Predicted model as a PDB file, atoms N, CA, C, CB and O in Angstrom, pLDDT in the B-factor column:
MODEL        1                                                                  
ATOM      1  N   MET A   1       0.852  -1.180   0.000  1.00 85.00           N  
ATOM      2  CA  MET A   1       0.000   0.000   0.000  1.00 85.00           C  
ATOM      3  C   MET A   1       0.896   1.241   0.000  1.00 85.00           C  
ATOM      4  CB  MET A   1      -0.969  -0.001   1.232  1.00 85.00           C  
ATOM      5  O   MET A   1       1.968   1.265   0.604  1.00 85.00           O  
ATOM      6  N   HIS A   2       0.422   2.246  -0.688  1.00 82.00           N  
ATOM      7  CA  HIS A   2       1.138   3.515  -0.659  1.00 82.00           C  
ATOM      8  C   HIS A   2       0.134   4.654  -0.848  1.00 82.00           C  
ATOM      9  CB  HIS A   2       2.248   3.558  -1.758  1.00 82.00           C  
ATOM     10  O   HIS A   2      -1.009   4.433  -1.248  1.00 82.00           O  
ATOM     11  N   THR A   3       0.577   5.852  -0.558  1.00 83.00           N  
ATOM     12  CA  THR A   3      -0.230   7.046  -0.785  1.00 83.00           C  
ATOM     13  C   THR A   3       0.698   8.169  -1.219  1.00 83.00           C  
ATOM     14  CB  THR A   3      -1.038   7.446   0.494  1.00 83.00           C  
ATOM     15  O   THR A   3       1.891   8.155  -0.913  1.00 83.00           O  
ATOM     16  N   THR A   4       0.150   9.128  -1.925  1.00 81.00           N  
ATOM     17  CA  THR A   4       0.927  10.295  -2.336  1.00 81.00           C  
ATOM     18  C   THR A   4       0.089  11.551  -2.061  1.00 81.00           C  
ATOM     19  CB  THR A   4       1.333  10.203  -3.855  1.00 81.00           C  
ATOM     20  O   THR A   4      -1.140  11.485  -2.093  1.00 81.00           O  
ATOM     21  N   PRO A   5       0.722  12.668  -1.798  1.00 86.00           N  
ATOM     22  CA  PRO A   5      -0.011  13.917  -1.549  1.00 86.00           C  
ATOM     23  C   PRO A   5      -0.433  14.580  -2.862  1.00 86.00           C  
ATOM     24  CB  PRO A   5       0.852  14.890  -0.722  1.00 86.00           C  
ATOM     25  O   PRO A   5      -0.066  15.719  -3.148  1.00 86.00           O  
ATOM     26  N   THR A   6      -1.209  13.841  -3.646  1.00 89.00           N  
ATOM     27  CA  THR A   6      -1.596  14.310  -4.973  1.00 89.00           C  
ATOM     28  C   THR A   6      -3.038  13.929  -5.279  1.00 89.00           C  
ATOM     29  CB  THR A   6      -0.658  13.735  -6.040  1.00 89.00           C  
ATOM     30  O   THR A   6      -3.619  13.051  -4.641  1.00 89.00           O  
ATOM     31  N   VAL A   7      -3.594  14.606  -6.261  1.00 92.00           N  
ATOM     32  CA  VAL A   7      -4.822  14.142  -6.901  1.00 92.00           C  
ATOM     33  C   VAL A   7      -4.360  13.341  -8.104  1.00 92.00           C  
ATOM     34  CB  VAL A   7      -5.795  15.344  -7.312  1.00 92.00           C  
ATOM     35  O   VAL A   7      -3.624  13.849  -8.950  1.00 92.00           O  
ATOM     36  N   ASP A   8      -4.789  12.094  -8.182  1.00 93.00           N  
ATOM     37  CA  ASP A   8      -4.334  11.181  -9.235  1.00 93.00           C  
ATOM     38  C   ASP A   8      -5.472  10.884 -10.202  1.00 93.00           C  
ATOM     39  CB  ASP A   8      -3.793   9.869  -8.627  1.00 93.00           C  
ATOM     40  O   ASP A   8      -6.588  10.565  -9.791  1.00 93.00           O  
ATOM     41  N   TYR A   9      -5.177  10.991 -11.466  1.00 96.00           N  
ATOM     42  CA  TYR A   9      -6.107  10.597 -12.522  1.00 96.00           C  
ATOM     43  C   TYR A   9      -5.450   9.431 -13.250  1.00 96.00           C  
ATOM     44  CB  TYR A   9      -6.440  11.801 -13.511  1.00 96.00           C  
ATOM     45  O   TYR A   9      -4.369   9.586 -13.818  1.00 96.00           O  
ATOM     46  N   GLY A  10      -6.093   8.265 -13.239  1.00 97.00           N  
ATOM     47  CA  GLY A  10      -5.548   7.085 -13.894  1.00 97.00           C  
ATOM     48  C   GLY A  10      -6.516   6.566 -14.933  1.00 97.00           C  
ATOM     49  O   GLY A  10      -7.720   6.497 -14.691  1.00 97.00           O  
ATOM     50  N   ILE A  11      -5.996   6.203 -16.084  1.00 98.00           N  
ATOM     51  CA  ILE A  11      -6.812   5.661 -17.173  1.00 98.00           C  
ATOM     52  C   ILE A  11      -6.217   4.317 -17.580  1.00 98.00           C  
ATOM     53  CB  ILE A  11      -6.874   6.651 -18.399  1.00 98.00           C  
ATOM     54  O   ILE A  11      -5.026   4.223 -17.879  1.00 98.00           O  
ATOM     55  N   VAL A  12      -7.049   3.279 -17.591  1.00 98.00           N  
ATOM     56  CA  VAL A  12      -6.600   1.971 -18.060  1.00 98.00           C  
ATOM     57  C   VAL A  12      -6.675   1.988 -19.586  1.00 98.00           C  
ATOM     58  CB  VAL A  12      -7.471   0.799 -17.449  1.00 98.00           C  
ATOM     59  O   VAL A  12      -7.754   2.120 -20.164  1.00 98.00           O  
ATOM     60  N   LEU A  13      -5.530   1.854 -20.220  1.00 98.00           N  
ATOM     61  CA  LEU A  13      -5.460   1.885 -21.679  1.00 98.00           C  
ATOM     62  C   LEU A  13      -5.588   0.493 -22.284  1.00 98.00           C  
ATOM     63  CB  LEU A  13      -4.156   2.522 -22.127  1.00 98.00           C  
ATOM     64  O   LEU A  13      -6.152   0.325 -23.366  1.00 98.00           O  
ATOM     65  N   GLN A  14      -5.060  -0.503 -21.578  1.00 98.00           N  
ATOM     66  CA  GLN A  14      -5.062  -1.872 -22.099  1.00 98.00           C  
ATOM     67  C   GLN A  14      -4.979  -2.844 -20.940  1.00 98.00           C  
ATOM     68  CB  GLN A  14      -3.889  -2.099 -23.089  1.00 98.00           C  
ATOM     69  O   GLN A  14      -4.232  -2.607 -19.990  1.00 98.00           O  
ATOM     70  N   GLY A  15      -5.725  -3.929 -20.998  1.00 98.00           N  
ATOM     71  CA  GLY A  15      -5.654  -4.978 -19.994  1.00 98.00           C  
ATOM     72  C   GLY A  15      -6.637  -4.773 -18.858  1.00 98.00           C  
ATOM     73  O   GLY A  15      -7.549  -3.949 -18.932  1.00 98.00           O  
ATOM     74  N   GLU A  16      -6.421  -5.549 -17.801  1.00 98.00           N  
ATOM     75  CA  GLU A  16      -7.271  -5.496 -16.611  1.00 98.00           C  
ATOM     76  C   GLU A  16      -6.398  -5.427 -15.373  1.00 98.00           C  
ATOM     77  CB  GLU A  16      -8.215  -6.721 -16.543  1.00 98.00           C  
ATOM     78  O   GLU A  16      -5.338  -6.050 -15.319  1.00 98.00           O  
ATOM     79  N   ILE A  17      -6.844  -4.666 -14.370  1.00 98.00           N  
ATOM     80  CA  ILE A  17      -6.100  -4.493 -13.131  1.00 98.00           C  
ATOM     81  C   ILE A  17      -7.098  -4.306 -12.001  1.00 98.00           C  
ATOM     82  CB  ILE A  17      -5.117  -3.286 -13.220  1.00 98.00           C  
ATOM     83  O   ILE A  17      -8.250  -3.937 -12.234  1.00 98.00           O  
ATOM     84  N   VAL A  18      -6.651  -4.561 -10.774  1.00 98.00           N  
ATOM     85  CA  VAL A  18      -7.511  -4.395  -9.605  1.00 98.00           C  
ATOM     86  C   VAL A  18      -6.925  -3.288  -8.738  1.00 98.00           C  
ATOM     87  CB  VAL A  18      -7.646  -5.733  -8.799  1.00 98.00           C  
ATOM     88  O   VAL A  18      -5.731  -3.292  -8.435  1.00 98.00           O  
ATOM     89  N   LEU A  19      -7.764  -2.348  -8.343  1.00 97.00           N  
ATOM     90  CA  LEU A  19      -7.383  -1.300  -7.391  1.00 97.00           C  
ATOM     91  C   LEU A  19      -7.813  -1.782  -6.008  1.00 97.00           C  
ATOM     92  CB  LEU A  19      -8.047   0.101  -7.753  1.00 97.00           C  
ATOM     93  O   LEU A  19      -9.003  -1.974  -5.760  1.00 97.00           O  
ATOM     94  N   GLU A  20      -6.848  -1.978  -5.106  1.00 97.00           N  
ATOM     95  CA  GLU A  20      -7.134  -2.424  -3.749  1.00 97.00           C  
ATOM     96  C   GLU A  20      -6.960  -1.260  -2.782  1.00 97.00           C  
ATOM     97  CB  GLU A  20      -6.219  -3.606  -3.351  1.00 97.00           C  
ATOM     98  O   GLU A  20      -5.921  -0.601  -2.783  1.00 97.00           O  
ATOM     99  N   LEU A  21      -7.971  -1.007  -1.961  1.00 94.00           N  
ATOM    100  CA  LEU A  21      -7.914   0.058  -0.967  1.00 94.00           C  
ATOM    101  C   LEU A  21      -7.534  -0.516   0.394  1.00 94.00           C  
ATOM    102  CB  LEU A  21      -9.264   0.797  -0.884  1.00 94.00           C  
ATOM    103  O   LEU A  21      -7.615  -1.727   0.601  1.00 94.00           O  
ATOM    104  N   ASP A  22      -7.117   0.352   1.328  1.00 91.00           N  
ATOM    105  CA  ASP A  22      -6.621  -0.135   2.613  1.00 91.00           C  
ATOM    106  C   ASP A  22      -7.690  -0.789   3.480  1.00 91.00           C  
ATOM    107  CB  ASP A  22      -6.005   0.993   3.366  1.00 91.00           C  
ATOM    108  O   ASP A  22      -7.350  -1.439   4.468  1.00 91.00           O  
ATOM    109  N   ASP A  23      -8.962  -0.641   3.145  1.00 94.00           N  
ATOM    110  CA  ASP A  23     -10.018  -1.331   3.893  1.00 94.00           C  
ATOM    111  C   ASP A  23     -10.327  -2.705   3.303  1.00 94.00           C  
ATOM    112  CB  ASP A  23     -11.286  -0.483   3.916  1.00 94.00           C  
ATOM    113  O   ASP A  23     -11.259  -3.380   3.740  1.00 94.00           O  
ATOM    114  N   GLY A  24      -9.531  -3.119   2.295  1.00 94.00           N  
ATOM    115  CA  GLY A  24      -9.697  -4.426   1.695  1.00 94.00           C  
ATOM    116  C   GLY A  24     -10.598  -4.459   0.470  1.00 94.00           C  
ATOM    117  O   GLY A  24     -10.677  -5.479  -0.214  1.00 94.00           O  
ATOM    118  N   ARG A  25     -11.279  -3.352   0.186  1.00 96.00           N  
ATOM    119  CA  ARG A  25     -12.135  -3.328  -1.018  1.00 96.00           C  
ATOM    120  C   ARG A  25     -11.267  -3.403  -2.269  1.00 96.00           C  
ATOM    121  CB  ARG A  25     -13.020  -2.042  -1.051  1.00 96.00           C  
ATOM    122  O   ARG A  25     -10.221  -2.761  -2.362  1.00 96.00           O  
ATOM    123  N   CYS A  26     -11.730  -4.204  -3.228  1.00 97.00           N  
ATOM    124  CA  CYS A  26     -11.031  -4.363  -4.497  1.00 97.00           C  
ATOM    125  C   CYS A  26     -11.982  -4.006  -5.632  1.00 97.00           C  
ATOM    126  CB  CYS A  26     -10.490  -5.812  -4.662  1.00 97.00           C  
ATOM    127  O   CYS A  26     -13.115  -4.484  -5.681  1.00 97.00           O  
ATOM    128  N   THR A  27     -11.509  -3.161  -6.541  1.00 97.00           N  
ATOM    129  CA  THR A  27     -12.313  -2.747  -7.682  1.00 97.00           C  
ATOM    130  C   THR A  27     -11.605  -3.163  -8.958  1.00 97.00           C  
ATOM    131  CB  THR A  27     -12.567  -1.218  -7.665  1.00 97.00           C  
ATOM    132  O   THR A  27     -10.522  -2.661  -9.257  1.00 97.00           O  
ATOM    133  N   PRO A  28     -12.208  -4.081  -9.720  1.00 98.00           N  
ATOM    134  CA  PRO A  28     -11.591  -4.466 -10.995  1.00 98.00           C  
ATOM    135  C   PRO A  28     -11.794  -3.370 -12.038  1.00 98.00           C  
ATOM    136  CB  PRO A  28     -12.180  -5.803 -11.504  1.00 98.00           C  
ATOM    137  O   PRO A  28     -12.871  -2.781 -12.134  1.00 98.00           O  
ATOM    138  N   LEU A  29     -10.758  -3.107 -12.810  1.00 98.00           N  
ATOM    139  CA  LEU A  29     -10.794  -2.081 -13.855  1.00 98.00           C  
ATOM    140  C   LEU A  29     -10.314  -2.682 -15.155  1.00 98.00           C  
ATOM    141  CB  LEU A  29      -9.933  -0.854 -13.471  1.00 98.00           C  
ATOM    142  O   LEU A  29      -9.465  -3.574 -15.161  1.00 98.00           O  
ATOM    143  N   SER A  30     -10.859  -2.192 -16.264  1.00 98.00           N  
ATOM    144  CA  SER A  30     -10.434  -2.665 -17.578  1.00 98.00           C  
ATOM    145  C   SER A  30     -10.300  -1.478 -18.524  1.00 98.00           C  
ATOM    146  CB  SER A  30     -11.435  -3.708 -18.144  1.00 98.00           C  
ATOM    147  O   SER A  30     -10.606  -0.344 -18.159  1.00 98.00           O  
ATOM    148  N   ALA A  31      -9.844  -1.747 -19.729  1.00 98.00           N  
ATOM    149  CA  ALA A  31      -9.571  -0.691 -20.710  1.00 98.00           C  
ATOM    150  C   ALA A  31     -10.737   0.282 -20.807  1.00 98.00           C  
ATOM    151  CB  ALA A  31      -9.282  -1.300 -22.088  1.00 98.00           C  
ATOM    152  O   ALA A  31     -11.889  -0.120 -20.972  1.00 98.00           O  
ATOM    153  N   GLY A  32     -10.418   1.566 -20.702  1.00 98.00           N  
ATOM    154  CA  GLY A  32     -11.422   2.629 -20.776  1.00 98.00           C  
ATOM    155  C   GLY A  32     -11.872   3.140 -19.427  1.00 98.00           C  
ATOM    156  O   GLY A  32     -12.477   4.209 -19.347  1.00 98.00           O  
ATOM    157  N   ASP A  33     -11.589   2.395 -18.346  1.00 98.00           N  
ATOM    158  CA  ASP A  33     -11.981   2.843 -17.013  1.00 98.00           C  
ATOM    159  C   ASP A  33     -11.045   3.942 -16.520  1.00 98.00           C  
ATOM    160  CB  ASP A  33     -11.984   1.664 -16.026  1.00 98.00           C  
ATOM    161  O   ASP A  33      -9.862   3.976 -16.860  1.00 98.00           O  
ATOM    162  N   ILE A  34     -11.607   4.841 -15.711  1.00 98.00           N  
ATOM    163  CA  ILE A  34     -10.863   5.979 -15.169  1.00 98.00           C  
ATOM    164  C   ILE A  34     -11.003   5.974 -13.656  1.00 98.00           C  
ATOM    165  CB  ILE A  34     -11.370   7.326 -15.769  1.00 98.00           C  
ATOM    166  O   ILE A  34     -12.082   5.709 -13.126  1.00 98.00           O  
ATOM    167  N   VAL A  35      -9.904   6.271 -12.960  1.00 97.00           N  
ATOM    168  CA  VAL A  35      -9.894   6.360 -11.506  1.00 97.00           C  
ATOM    169  C   VAL A  35      -9.399   7.747 -11.126  1.00 97.00           C  
ATOM    170  CB  VAL A  35      -9.001   5.243 -10.868  1.00 97.00           C  
ATOM    171  O   VAL A  35      -8.419   8.239 -11.685  1.00 97.00           O  
ATOM    172  N   ILE A  36     -10.078   8.372 -10.173  1.00 96.00           N  
ATOM    173  CA  ILE A  36      -9.625   9.648  -9.605  1.00 96.00           C  
ATOM    174  C   ILE A  36      -9.547   9.446  -8.109  1.00 96.00           C  
ATOM    175  CB  ILE A  36     -10.588  10.850  -9.981  1.00 96.00           C  
ATOM    176  O   ILE A  36     -10.518   9.016  -7.488  1.00 96.00           O  
ATOM    177  N   GLN A  37      -8.395   9.754  -7.519  1.00 93.00           N  
ATOM    178  CA  GLN A  37      -8.239   9.599  -6.068  1.00 93.00           C  
ATOM    179  C   GLN A  37      -7.385  10.725  -5.521  1.00 93.00           C  
ATOM    180  CB  GLN A  37      -7.611   8.231  -5.718  1.00 93.00           C  
ATOM    181  O   GLN A  37      -6.602  11.344  -6.241  1.00 93.00           O  
ATOM    182  N   ASN A  38      -7.555  10.979  -4.226  1.00 90.00           N  
ATOM    183  CA  ASN A  38      -6.854  12.072  -3.569  1.00 90.00           C  
ATOM    184  C   ASN A  38      -6.275  11.574  -2.250  1.00 90.00           C  
ATOM    185  CB  ASN A  38      -7.800  13.279  -3.336  1.00 90.00           C  
ATOM    186  O   ASN A  38      -6.978  11.508  -1.242  1.00 90.00           O  
ATOM    187  N   GLY A  39      -4.991  11.224  -2.263  1.00 84.00           N  
ATOM    188  CA  GLY A  39      -4.319  10.786  -1.051  1.00 84.00           C  
ATOM    189  C   GLY A  39      -4.820   9.464  -0.506  1.00 84.00           C  
ATOM    190  O   GLY A  39      -4.684   9.203   0.689  1.00 84.00           O  
ATOM    191  N   THR A  40      -5.393   8.629  -1.344  1.00 88.00           N  
ATOM    192  CA  THR A  40      -5.958   7.356  -0.928  1.00 88.00           C  
ATOM    193  C   THR A  40      -4.858   6.305  -0.776  1.00 88.00           C  
ATOM    194  CB  THR A  40      -7.016   6.885  -1.936  1.00 88.00           C  
ATOM    195  O   THR A  40      -4.023   6.144  -1.667  1.00 88.00           O  
ATOM    196  N   ARG A  41      -4.856   5.573   0.378  1.00 91.00           N  
ATOM    197  CA  ARG A  41      -3.928   4.436   0.518  1.00 91.00           C  
ATOM    198  C   ARG A  41      -4.437   3.326  -0.384  1.00 91.00           C  
ATOM    199  CB  ARG A  41      -3.814   3.944   2.022  1.00 91.00           C  
ATOM    200  O   ARG A  41      -5.587   2.899  -0.277  1.00 91.00           O  
ATOM    201  N   HIS A  42      -3.570   2.864  -1.270  1.00 93.00           N  
ATOM    202  CA  HIS A  42      -4.007   1.902  -2.265  1.00 93.00           C  
ATOM    203  C   HIS A  42      -2.852   1.052  -2.776  1.00 93.00           C  
ATOM    204  CB  HIS A  42      -4.675   2.614  -3.417  1.00 93.00           C  
ATOM    205  O   HIS A  42      -1.681   1.334  -2.521  1.00 93.00           O  
ATOM    206  N   ALA A  43      -3.221  -0.001  -3.509  1.00 95.00           N  
ATOM    207  CA  ALA A  43      -2.251  -0.847  -4.200  1.00 95.00           C  
ATOM    208  C   ALA A  43      -2.873  -1.276  -5.522  1.00 95.00           C  
ATOM    209  CB  ALA A  43      -1.843  -2.093  -3.329  1.00 95.00           C  
ATOM    210  O   ALA A  43      -4.093  -1.379  -5.648  1.00 95.00           O  
ATOM    211  N   TRP A  44      -2.017  -1.524  -6.499  1.00 96.00           N  
ATOM    212  CA  TRP A  44      -2.456  -2.016  -7.804  1.00 96.00           C  
ATOM    213  C   TRP A  44      -2.094  -3.483  -7.900  1.00 96.00           C  
ATOM    214  CB  TRP A  44      -1.814  -1.202  -8.973  1.00 96.00           C  
ATOM    215  O   TRP A  44      -0.974  -3.873  -7.569  1.00 96.00           O  
ATOM    216  N   ARG A  45      -3.047  -4.309  -8.358  1.00 97.00           N  
ATOM    217  CA  ARG A  45      -2.818  -5.753  -8.477  1.00 97.00           C  
ATOM    218  C   ARG A  45      -3.173  -6.226  -9.889  1.00 97.00           C  
ATOM    219  CB  ARG A  45      -3.650  -6.531  -7.418  1.00 97.00           C  
ATOM    220  O   ARG A  45      -4.321  -6.121 -10.321  1.00 97.00           O  
ATOM    221  N   ASN A  46      -2.183  -6.739 -10.587  1.00 97.00           N  
ATOM    222  CA  ASN A  46      -2.447  -7.367 -11.883  1.00 97.00           C  
ATOM    223  C   ASN A  46      -2.592  -8.854 -11.612  1.00 97.00           C  
ATOM    224  CB  ASN A  46      -1.296  -7.070 -12.942  1.00 97.00           C  
ATOM    225  O   ASN A  46      -1.600  -9.553 -11.407  1.00 97.00           O  
ATOM    226  N   ARG A  47      -3.824  -9.335 -11.611  1.00 96.00           N  
ATOM    227  CA  ARG A  47      -4.093 -10.732 -11.286  1.00 96.00           C  
ATOM    228  C   ARG A  47      -4.212 -11.610 -12.527  1.00 96.00           C  
ATOM    229  CB  ARG A  47      -5.357 -10.834 -10.472  1.00 96.00           C  
ATOM    230  O   ARG A  47      -4.613 -12.771 -12.443  1.00 96.00           O  
ATOM    231  N   SER A  48      -3.863 -11.050 -13.667  1.00 95.00           N  
ATOM    232  CA  SER A  48      -3.913 -11.830 -14.904  1.00 95.00           C  
ATOM    233  C   SER A  48      -2.491 -12.141 -15.356  1.00 95.00           C  
ATOM    234  CB  SER A  48      -4.691 -11.066 -16.017  1.00 95.00           C  
ATOM    235  O   SER A  48      -1.519 -11.715 -14.733  1.00 95.00           O  
ATOM    236  N   ASP A  49      -2.389 -12.885 -16.445  1.00 96.00           N  
ATOM    237  CA  ASP A  49      -1.072 -13.176 -17.008  1.00 96.00           C  
ATOM    238  C   ASP A  49      -0.767 -12.265 -18.187  1.00 96.00           C  
ATOM    239  CB  ASP A  49      -0.988 -14.639 -17.440  1.00 96.00           C  
ATOM    240  O   ASP A  49       0.174 -12.511 -18.942  1.00 96.00           O  
ATOM    241  N   GLN A  50      -1.567 -11.209 -18.344  1.00 96.00           N  
ATOM    242  CA  GLN A  50      -1.390 -10.257 -19.444  1.00 96.00           C  
ATOM    243  C   GLN A  50      -0.883  -8.915 -18.902  1.00 96.00           C  
ATOM    244  CB  GLN A  50      -2.724 -10.060 -20.218  1.00 96.00           C  
ATOM    245  O   GLN A  50      -1.215  -8.546 -17.776  1.00 96.00           O  
ATOM    246  N   PRO A  51      -0.089  -8.188 -19.681  1.00 97.00           N  
ATOM    247  CA  PRO A  51       0.358  -6.866 -19.235  1.00 97.00           C  
ATOM    248  C   PRO A  51      -0.793  -5.864 -19.191  1.00 97.00           C  
ATOM    249  CB  PRO A  51       1.462  -6.346 -20.154  1.00 97.00           C  
ATOM    250  O   PRO A  51      -1.802  -6.017 -19.881  1.00 97.00           O  
ATOM    251  N   VAL A  52      -0.617  -4.851 -18.373  1.00 98.00           N  
ATOM    252  CA  VAL A  52      -1.583  -3.757 -18.247  1.00 98.00           C  
ATOM    253  C   VAL A  52      -0.856  -2.466 -18.584  1.00 98.00           C  
ATOM    254  CB  VAL A  52      -2.215  -3.697 -16.804  1.00 98.00           C  
ATOM    255  O   VAL A  52       0.273  -2.248 -18.145  1.00 98.00           O  
ATOM    256  N   THR A  53      -1.510  -1.607 -19.367  1.00 98.00           N  
ATOM    257  CA  THR A  53      -0.958  -0.295 -19.676  1.00 98.00           C  
ATOM    258  C   THR A  53      -1.910   0.751 -19.117  1.00 98.00           C  
ATOM    259  CB  THR A  53      -0.745  -0.108 -21.217  1.00 98.00           C  
ATOM    260  O   THR A  53      -3.109   0.734 -19.396  1.00 98.00           O  
ATOM    261  N   MET A  54      -1.348   1.675 -18.314  1.00 98.00           N  
ATOM    262  CA  MET A  54      -2.145   2.752 -17.726  1.00 98.00           C  
ATOM    263  C   MET A  54      -1.440   4.076 -17.955  1.00 98.00           C  
ATOM    264  CB  MET A  54      -2.381   2.512 -16.209  1.00 98.00           C  
ATOM    265  O   MET A  54      -0.219   4.129 -18.109  1.00 98.00           O  
ATOM    266  N   ALA A  55      -2.224   5.139 -17.975  1.00 98.00           N  
ATOM    267  CA  ALA A  55      -1.676   6.495 -18.038  1.00 98.00           C  
ATOM    268  C   ALA A  55      -2.113   7.211 -16.767  1.00 98.00           C  
ATOM    269  CB  ALA A  55      -2.159   7.268 -19.335  1.00 98.00           C  
ATOM    270  O   ALA A  55      -3.263   7.084 -16.347  1.00 98.00           O  
ATOM    271  N   PHE A  56      -1.198   7.965 -16.151  1.00 96.00           N  
ATOM    272  CA  PHE A  56      -1.500   8.694 -14.925  1.00 96.00           C  
ATOM    273  C   PHE A  56      -1.117  10.165 -15.054  1.00 96.00           C  
ATOM    274  CB  PHE A  56      -0.773   8.062 -13.738  1.00 96.00           C  
ATOM    275  O   PHE A  56      -0.133  10.518 -15.704  1.00 96.00           O  
ATOM    276  N   VAL A  57      -1.916  11.004 -14.422  1.00 96.00           N  
ATOM    277  CA  VAL A  57      -1.575  12.404 -14.209  1.00 96.00           C  
ATOM    278  C   VAL A  57      -1.688  12.623 -12.717  1.00 96.00           C  
ATOM    279  CB  VAL A  57      -2.510  13.391 -15.031  1.00 96.00           C  
ATOM    280  O   VAL A  57      -2.744  12.381 -12.134  1.00 96.00           O  
ATOM    281  N   LEU A  58      -0.604  13.083 -12.082  1.00 93.00           N  
ATOM    282  CA  LEU A  58      -0.608  13.375 -10.650  1.00 93.00           C  
ATOM    283  C   LEU A  58      -0.414  14.870 -10.469  1.00 93.00           C  
ATOM    284  CB  LEU A  58       0.501  12.571  -9.899  1.00 93.00           C  
ATOM    285  O   LEU A  58       0.514  15.466 -11.015  1.00 93.00           O  
ATOM    286  N   ILE A  59      -1.305  15.460  -9.694  1.00 93.00           N  
ATOM    287  CA  ILE A  59      -1.258  16.900  -9.442  1.00 93.00           C  
ATOM    288  C   ILE A  59      -1.056  17.115  -7.951  1.00 93.00           C  
ATOM    289  CB  ILE A  59      -2.559  17.614  -9.943  1.00 93.00           C  
ATOM    290  O   ILE A  59      -1.853  16.643  -7.141  1.00 93.00           O  
ATOM    291  N   GLY A  60       0.007  17.826  -7.585  1.00 89.00           N  
ATOM    292  CA  GLY A  60       0.321  18.076  -6.194  1.00 89.00           C  
ATOM    293  C   GLY A  60      -0.846  18.710  -5.457  1.00 89.00           C  
ATOM    294  O   GLY A  60      -1.438  19.680  -5.930  1.00 89.00           O  
ATOM    295  N   ALA A  61      -1.180  18.145  -4.273  1.00 81.00           N  
ATOM    296  CA  ALA A  61      -2.327  18.623  -3.523  1.00 81.00           C  
ATOM    297  C   ALA A  61      -2.019  18.878  -2.056  1.00 81.00           C  
ATOM    298  CB  ALA A  61      -3.442  17.640  -3.635  1.00 81.00           C  
ATOM    299  O   ALA A  61      -2.894  19.325  -1.314  1.00 81.00           O  
ATOM    300  N   GLY A  62      -0.792  18.603  -1.622  1.00 69.00           N  
ATOM    301  CA  GLY A  62      -0.457  18.784  -0.213  1.00 69.00           C  
ATOM    302  C   GLY A  62      -0.980  17.633   0.621  1.00 69.00           C  
ATOM    303  O   GLY A  62      -1.710  16.774   0.128  1.00 69.00           O  
ATOM    304  N   PRO A  63      -0.596  17.624   1.906  1.00 66.00           N  
ATOM    305  CA  PRO A  63      -1.003  16.526   2.790  1.00 66.00           C  
ATOM    306  C   PRO A  63      -2.513  16.486   3.012  1.00 66.00           C  
ATOM    307  CB  PRO A  63      -0.297  16.649   4.129  1.00 66.00           C  
ATOM    308  O   PRO A  63      -3.186  17.517   3.017  1.00 66.00           O  
ATOM    309  N   ILE A  64      -3.028  15.273   3.196  1.00 62.00           N  
ATOM    310  CA  ILE A  64      -4.445  15.069   3.479  1.00 62.00           C  
ATOM    311  C   ILE A  64      -4.630  14.981   4.988  1.00 62.00           C  
ATOM    312  CB  ILE A  64      -4.985  13.784   2.774  1.00 62.00           C  
ATOM    313  O   ILE A  64      -3.834  14.340   5.674  1.00 62.00           O  
ATOM    314  N   GLY A  65      -5.670  15.618   5.508  1.00 60.00           N  
ATOM    315  CA  GLY A  65      -6.007  15.482   6.931  1.00 60.00           C  
ATOM    316  C   GLY A  65      -5.380  16.535   7.719  1.00 60.00           C  
ATOM    317  O   GLY A  65      -5.551  16.581   8.937  1.00 60.00           O  
TER     318      GLY A  65                                                      
ENDMDL                                                                          
END                                                                             
């Protein structure tokens, strides 16, 4: 798990990936899906045998809380 002091915009360009949050919730994502998060503790899990391509934009937002 990690977090960054940023607003993150992530776009799945190819493949499938799972976004895991620190409370154990897992959200499967596939090509065309978009994720926006702000200082969220999370991990990325590729549970397939295929590569995943994502594009990210991170914008500095300062510490959360």
